[in-house]
C-alpha positions as CSV (number, residue, x, y, z in Angstrom):
1,M,2.9,1.8,7.6
2,P,5.6,3.7,5.6
3,V,5.8,3.5,1.8
4,S,7.5,0.3,0.7
5,V,10.5,0.5,-1.5
6,V,11.3,-2.3,-4.0
7,T,14.2,-2.6,-6.4
8,D,16.0,-5.3,-8.4
9,S,19.3,-6.9,-7.6
10,A,21.1,-4.8,-10.3
11,A,21.2,-2.1,-7.6
12,A,24.2,-3.9,-6.0
13,L,23.1,-3.0,-2.4
14,P,25.4,-4.4,0.2
15,R,23.9,-7.6,1.6
16,A,22.7,-6.2,5.0
17,M,21.5,-2.8,3.7
18,P,18.1,-3.8,2.3
19,R,17.3,-5.6,5.6
20,N,18.3,-2.6,7.7
21,R,16.4,-0.1,5.5
22,S,13.2,-2.3,4.9
23,I,14.0,-2.5,1.2
24,E,12.7,-5.4,-0.8
25,V,15.0,-6.7,-3.5
26,V,13.8,-8.8,-6.5
27,P,16.7,-10.9,-7.8
28,M,17.9,-11.0,-11.4
29,W,18.5,-14.4,-13.1
30,L,21.4,-16.2,-14.7
31,T,21.3,-19.2,-17.0
32,I,24.5,-21.2,-16.6
33,D,25.1,-24.1,-19.0
34,G,21.4,-24.3,-19.4
35,T,20.5,-24.1,-15.7
36,S,18.7,-21.0,-14.3
37,I,19.6,-19.7,-10.9
38,R,18.8,-16.4,-9.0
39,E,21.5,-13.8,-8.7
40,G,23.5,-14.5,-5.5
41,E,23.0,-18.2,-5.5
42,M,26.5,-18.8,-7.0
43,A,29.7,-17.3,-5.8
44,L,31.3,-14.9,-8.3
45,D,34.6,-16.8,-8.6
46,E,32.7,-20.0,-9.5
47,L,30.5,-18.1,-12.0
48,L,33.6,-16.8,-13.8
49,T,34.7,-20.4,-14.5
50,H,31.7,-20.8,-16.8
51,S,31.7,-19.6,-20.4
52,D,28.0,-20.2,-21.2
53,V,26.3,-17.5,-19.1
54,K,23.2,-15.7,-20.0
55,T,21.3,-13.1,-18.0
56,S,17.7,-12.0,-17.6
57,G,15.6,-9.8,-15.4
58,P,12.9,-10.8,-12.9
59,S,9.5,-11.8,-14.3
60,P,6.3,-9.7,-14.0
61,G,5.0,-12.4,-11.6
62,E,8.0,-12.0,-9.3
63,F,7.4,-8.3,-9.1
64,E,3.7,-8.8,-8.6
65,A,4.3,-11.2,-5.7
66,T,6.7,-8.8,-4.0
67,I,4.5,-5.8,-4.5
68,A,1.4,-7.7,-3.2
69,R,3.3,-8.8,-0.1
70,C,4.3,-5.2,0.6
71,L,0.7,-4.0,0.2
72,D,-0.5,-6.7,2.6
73,F,1.6,-4.9,5.3
74,G,0.0,-1.5,4.8
75,D,-1.8,0.8,2.3
76,D,0.6,3.7,2.1
77,G,1.8,2.4,-1.3
78,V,4.8,0.9,-3.0
79,V,7.5,2.5,-5.1
80,V,9.5,0.2,-7.4
81,L,12.9,1.5,-8.6
82,T,14.4,-0.4,-11.5
83,I,17.6,-0.6,-13.4
84,A,17.6,1.6,-16.5
85,S,15.0,0.5,-19.0
86,A,17.5,1.0,-21.8
87,M,19.7,-1.7,-20.3
88,S,17.2,-4.3,-19.3
89,S,13.6,-5.5,-19.7
90,T,13.3,-5.4,-15.9
91,H,11.5,-2.0,-15.9
92,E,8.8,-3.4,-18.3
93,A,8.4,-6.5,-16.1
94,A,8.0,-4.2,-13.0
95,V,5.3,-2.2,-14.8
96,L,3.4,-5.3,-15.7
97,G,3.8,-6.7,-12.2
98,A,2.5,-3.5,-10.6
99,Q,-0.5,-3.5,-12.9
100,A,-1.3,-7.0,-11.9
101,A,-0.9,-6.3,-8.2
102,G,-3.1,-3.2,-8.2
103,G,-3.2,-0.7,-5.4
104,P,-1.1,2.4,-5.0
105,V,2.1,1.5,-6.8
106,R,4.5,3.6,-8.8
107,V,7.3,2.3,-10.9
108,V,10.3,4.5,-11.6
109,D,13.1,4.0,-14.1
110,T,16.3,5.1,-12.3
111,K,18.1,5.4,-15.7
112,T,21.2,3.9,-14.2
113,A,22.5,0.7,-12.4
114,A,24.7,-0.7,-9.7
115,G,25.8,1.8,-7.1
116,A,24.1,4.8,-8.7
117,Q,20.8,2.8,-8.7
118,A,21.5,1.9,-5.0
119,L,21.9,5.6,-4.1
120,V,18.5,6.4,-5.7
121,V,16.9,3.5,-3.8
122,L,18.5,4.8,-0.5
123,A,17.2,8.3,-1.1
124,A,13.7,6.9,-1.5
125,A,14.0,4.6,1.5
126,D,15.2,7.6,3.7
127,A,12.1,9.6,2.5
128,S,9.9,6.6,3.4
129,A,11.5,6.3,6.8
130,R,10.7,10.0,7.4
131,G,7.0,9.1,6.9
132,E,6.6,10.9,3.6
133,S,3.7,10.1,1.3
134,L,4.0,7.9,-1.8
135,D,4.1,11.0,-4.1
136,A,6.8,12.6,-1.9
137,V,8.9,9.4,-1.9
138,V,8.6,9.2,-5.7
139,G,9.5,12.9,-6.0
140,T,12.7,12.3,-3.9
141,A,13.8,9.5,-6.3
142,L,13.0,11.6,-9.4
143,A,15.0,14.5,-7.9
144,A,18.0,12.2,-7.2
145,I,18.2,10.5,-10.6
146,P,19.6,13.5,-12.6
147,Q,22.1,14.1,-9.8
148,M,23.7,10.6,-10.2
149,R,27.1,10.1,-11.7
150,L,28.8,6.7,-12.2
151,A,32.3,6.2,-13.7
152,A,34.1,2.9,-13.9
153,T,37.1,1.2,-15.4
154,V,37.8,-2.4,-16.3
155,P,41.3,-4.0,-16.7
156,T,40.3,-5.7,-20.0
157,L,37.6,-5.4,-22.7
158,E,37.5,-9.2,-23.2
159,H,34.1,-9.8,-21.7
160,L,32.6,-6.7,-23.4
161,V,34.0,-7.9,-26.8
162,R,32.6,-11.4,-26.2
163,G,29.2,-10.0,-25.4
164,G,29.2,-7.8,-28.5
165,R,29.2,-4.5,-26.6
166,V,32.5,-3.3,-28.1
167,P,34.2,-4.2,-31.3
168,N,37.0,-6.8,-31.3
169,I,39.5,-4.3,-32.6
170,A,39.0,-2.3,-29.4
171,G,39.8,-5.3,-27.3
172,W,42.9,-6.0,-29.4
173,A,44.2,-2.4,-29.1
174,G,43.6,-2.5,-25.3
175,R,45.7,-5.6,-24.9
176,R,48.5,-4.3,-27.1
177,L,48.7,-0.8,-25.6
178,G,48.0,-1.6,-22.0
179,I,45.0,0.7,-22.0
180,A,42.5,0.7,-19.2
181,P,39.0,1.6,-20.7
182,L,36.9,4.1,-18.8
183,F,33.1,4.4,-19.0
184,E,30.5,6.8,-17.6
185,F,26.9,5.5,-17.1
186,R,24.3,8.1,-17.9
187,D,21.0,8.3,-19.6
188,G,20.6,4.6,-19.2
189,R,23.7,3.7,-21.2
190,A,27.5,3.2,-20.9
191,H,29.4,6.0,-22.7
192,P,33.1,5.5,-23.3
193,L,35.5,8.1,-21.9
194,R,39.1,8.7,-23.0
195,P,41.0,5.6,-21.9
196,A,43.9,5.7,-19.3
197,L,47.3,4.2,-19.5
198,G,46.9,1.6,-16.8
199,M,44.6,1.1,-13.9
200,T,46.3,3.5,-11.5
201,A,45.8,6.3,-14.0
202,A,42.2,5.2,-14.5
203,Y,41.5,5.5,-10.8
204,D,43.0,9.0,-10.8
205,R,40.8,9.9,-13.7
206,I,37.6,8.7,-11.9
207,L,38.5,10.8,-8.9
208,A,39.3,13.8,-11.1
209,R,35.8,13.5,-12.6
210,W,34.3,13.3,-9.1
211,R,36.2,16.5,-8.1
212,R,35.1,18.4,-11.1
213,G,31.5,17.7,-10.4
214,R,31.6,18.9,-6.8
215,V,28.7,21.1,-5.7
216,P,29.2,23.7,-3.0
217,D,26.9,23.4,0.1
218,A,25.7,19.9,-0.8
219,R,25.7,16.5,0.9
220,L,27.8,13.8,-0.7
221,H,26.4,10.3,-1.2
222,V,29.0,7.9,-2.7
223,A,29.5,4.2,-3.4
224,A,32.7,2.6,-4.5
225,L,31.9,-0.4,-6.7
226,H,33.9,-3.4,-7.7
227,A,33.8,-6.8,-9.4
228,D,36.1,-9.1,-7.4
229,A,38.4,-6.1,-6.5
230,P,37.4,-5.1,-3.0
231,V,40.8,-3.7,-2.0
232,E,40.9,-1.3,-5.0
233,A,37.3,-0.1,-4.2
234,E,38.1,0.5,-0.6
235,N,41.2,2.5,-1.6
236,L,39.1,4.6,-4.0
237,L,36.6,5.3,-1.2
238,D,39.4,6.2,1.2
239,R,40.7,8.8,-1.3
240,V,37.2,10.4,-1.5
241,R,36.9,10.4,2.3
242,A,40.3,12.2,2.5
243,E,38.8,15.1,0.7
244,A,35.2,15.1,1.8
245,E,32.8,13.9,4.6
246,P,30.1,11.9,2.8
247,A,26.6,11.7,4.3
248,T,26.4,8.2,2.7
249,A,29.4,6.0,1.9
250,F,29.8,2.3,1.3
251,V,31.6,-0.3,-0.8
252,A,29.3,-2.5,-3.0
253,E,30.1,-5.5,-5.1
254,F,28.7,-5.5,-8.7
255,G,26.1,-8.2,-9.0
256,S,27.0,-11.4,-10.9
257,V,24.6,-10.4,-13.7
258,M,26.6,-7.3,-14.4
259,V,29.9,-9.1,-13.9
260,A,28.9,-11.6,-16.5
261,H,29.0,-8.8,-19.0
262,T,32.0,-6.8,-17.7
263,G,34.2,-9.5,-16.3
264,P,36.2,-9.3,-13.1
265,G,38.3,-6.4,-12.0
266,L,35.9,-3.6,-12.6
267,V,36.2,-0.7,-10.2
268,G,34.1,2.4,-10.1
269,L,32.6,5.2,-8.2
270,A,28.9,6.3,-8.0
271,W,28.1,9.6,-6.4
272,R,25.5,12.3,-5.9
273,W,25.8,15.8,-4.6
274,E,22.5,16.5,-2.8
275,P,21.8,20.3,-2.4
276,L,21.1,21.2,1.2
277,G,17.4,21.5,2.0
278,E,16.3,18.8,-0.4
279,S,15.9,16.0,2.1
C-alpha cells in the first residue's frame, strides 16, 4: 500500500480533493456560544452571525485514531502534515497522536496554513501515488515547504483587532483611510506588508508579488484562497492563468477556523515554483 498522507482541516483543501487523492483530513474545532462543533459542520454565513467563537486544533486522540486506521490498511507508513506549529497546538497534538499510534509515522510542520499547506500536502500525496517510500514522501514535503509563498488581503481589520492580532489604532486607521491590509505568511507567521489603497490595488499587489518570485524552468502550483469571496478568488486565478500554465491550480475556501480570526472577504494567493526534475 502507498504511504498514507494525513493533514488537518486548516489546509483548506477543496472538498473533493482529499477523497480523490486518498488524503485523510482531521478536522479542527470551533466552540460557538459554548457548544463545540467540528470545522465544516456549520455554514460560514451562519458562523459569522455569532460573536462568541473560539477555535482549537484536533486532539492527540483524534490524530491517533486516524493514523491507526491508516496503518491498518498497510505498513508503508504515514506522514502527517500540520498547520504551522507557531500558529496552533495542532502540530504538538499530531506528534503525541503519532507516538501513541506507533508504527512508521512521521509528523511534519509545514510552517504555513491554508492553500500553501494544501500545496505541501498535494506534493506529498503525489509522491505517495508514485509509490515512493516514507522517507522520500517526507523529503518531497520538506523540499516543497521553503518554496511556498502565500499573500492575502482582507477588506477590514475588525476581526483581527477583536482577536488581539493587530492593535485597535490600526483598525481605526484602516477604516478612516480606506486601506486594504496585506499580509504574507512565512516562517509560520503572518507578516504585514505595505497596505494598498483599496481591494483592487491589493489584488494587483498580490499578483506583482507572484510575478517577482517567478522561477525560470519551473512548474507552477497555485491556489487562490477566499473567505466568502469566491468570485474575487476565481478572478485572481484567471489572471495567473493568463500569464502562466500551472501544473496545479484550484480555488479553495478558507476554513471556518481561519475565518473566525480574519473575518469574511479575505482573498489570497498561495503558490510554489517547483524546479524541473524535483518530482
